[in-house]
N, C-alpha and C positions, 0 to 999 in steps of 0.2 A: 858439229853437234857433239854434244857430250854423250858418252855412252854410260848407261847405268848398269851396274853389276848387281846380280842377285845375291843378297846376303841372308842366309837362313836365320841368323840371330835377329836381324831386324824384323823379319817376318814373324818370328816367335814373339818379339816384344810388342809388335802391333796387335797380334792376336790376344796377348795378355791384356793390353790396354782396352781392346774392344770388349773382352770378357768382363773386365772390371767396370767399364762404362755401362755395359748391359746389366750387370748385377746392381750397380748404383741406381740405374733407372728403375729396375724392378723394386728395389728397396724403397725408393722415393714414391713410387706408385702405391706400394703397400701402406706406407706411412700416410699418404694422402687419403687413402680409403679409410684407414682407421681414424684419422682426424675428422673426416666427413661424418663417419658414424658417431663419433663422440659429440660433434656439433649438433647432429640431428637428435641424439638422445637428450642433450642439454636443452634444445629448443622444445622438444616434447615435454620435458619436465617443467620448463618455464611456462609453457602454455597450460599445462595441467594445474600448476600452482596459481596462475592468473585466473583460471576458471574457478578454482576452489575459492579464491579470495572474493571473486564477484558473487558467488553463491552465498558466502558468509556475509558479505556486505548487504545483499538483498534481504537476507534473513534478519539481520540487525535492523534494517530500515523498517521492515514489516513489524518486528517486535516493538520498535519504538513508536510506530504509528498506533499499534494496539494499546500500548501503555499510555500514550497521550490521550487517546479516546477514553480510556478508562479513567484517567485523571480528570478529564472534562466532566465525566459523569459524577465522579466523586465531588468535584467542586460545585456542581449544580446541586447535589444533594446537601452539601454543607451550607451553601448559600440559603437554600430553602429552610433548613433547620435554624439558621441564625435569625431569620425573620421572626420565627417563633410562633407562639400560639395566637398572637394578634392577627397575623396574616391568615392563619387557618380559620379564625372566626370570621374575618372579612370575606374570605373565599366561600365559606359555608353560607353566609348571608347572601352573597351574590348568586350562588347556586339555587338558594331558596327562591329568590326573586325571579330567576330564569324559569324555574319550575312553575311558579305562579303565573308568569307570562304565558307559558304553554297551556295552563289550565284555562286562562282567559281566551286564548285563541280557540281552544276546543269548544268552549261554551258559545262564543259569538260567531264562529264561522259556520257556514252551511254544513249540514249533515248528510245531504242527499246528492246523488249524481256524481259526476266526475269531479266537479269543483269541491264537493263535500268530502269525497275520498282523499283528494289531494290536501285539502286544508286539515283534515284529521291526521293525515300522515305527518304533515309539518308539525302539528301540535304535539303529537307523540314524540317526534324527534327532539323538539325543543324541551319537552318535559324530561325525556331520558337524559339529555345533556345536563339539564339543571340538577337532576337527581345525582348524576355522577359527580358533578362539581360539589354539591352539598355534602355528599357522603365521603368522597375522597379527600376533599379539602386540598389545600396547596401541598401539604406534605405527602399526601397520597399520589397526587399528580406528579410531584417531583420523583417519587419512588418509581412510578410507571415510566417516566422519561429515563431514569437511571437504568432500568431494566432494558429498555429499548436500546440504549447506548451500549450496554454491556453485551447484549445479544448481537448487535450489528455495529461494531466499532468503526469500521472503515467508512460505511455510508454516513454515519453520524459525524465523523470528522470532516468528510467532504461537504456535508450540509452546513456545518459550522464555518468552514472556509468560504463557502458560497455566500452565506449570510453576511459574514465579515466583509467580503469583497463588495457586496451590494451596499452595505452601510458606509463603507469607505468611499465608494463612488458618490453616494448621496451627499455625504459631508463635504466632499471635494468641490462639488458644483455649488 
């Protein structure tokens, strides 16, 4: 068997290497912690940026939907104006006829009892609708529709989409 001799220089070199390795390990651990913090900070920033972009995109979509609904209202108004006075005259005449029909119902329907009350209520409703159509004409009704669309753009847009979908389904079949 070979005998080993104790060399103090070798022990000192080993201790130096061990100290250097220990220091290198601590340095590597510190750098890993710093890198982890940097990555975490970058991930937070990226997440915040993505969240802000999503908020901005949803605001843009909502703004565009409101603009589209407003544009639909404006187009309806322009279309009604383009038809002109002739359409207003025809609408007023139709309103007058509806009002006259309501007068006829009121004269010929019973006036007493539950049936009389119901028939008079129907006659008043028909006359009121005829008066509105005669007075407002097509341009006034278009203005009323425009106001409803301006006051409630999202429901109006959804109603237009629903009507368009139904018309498309009817035309497809």
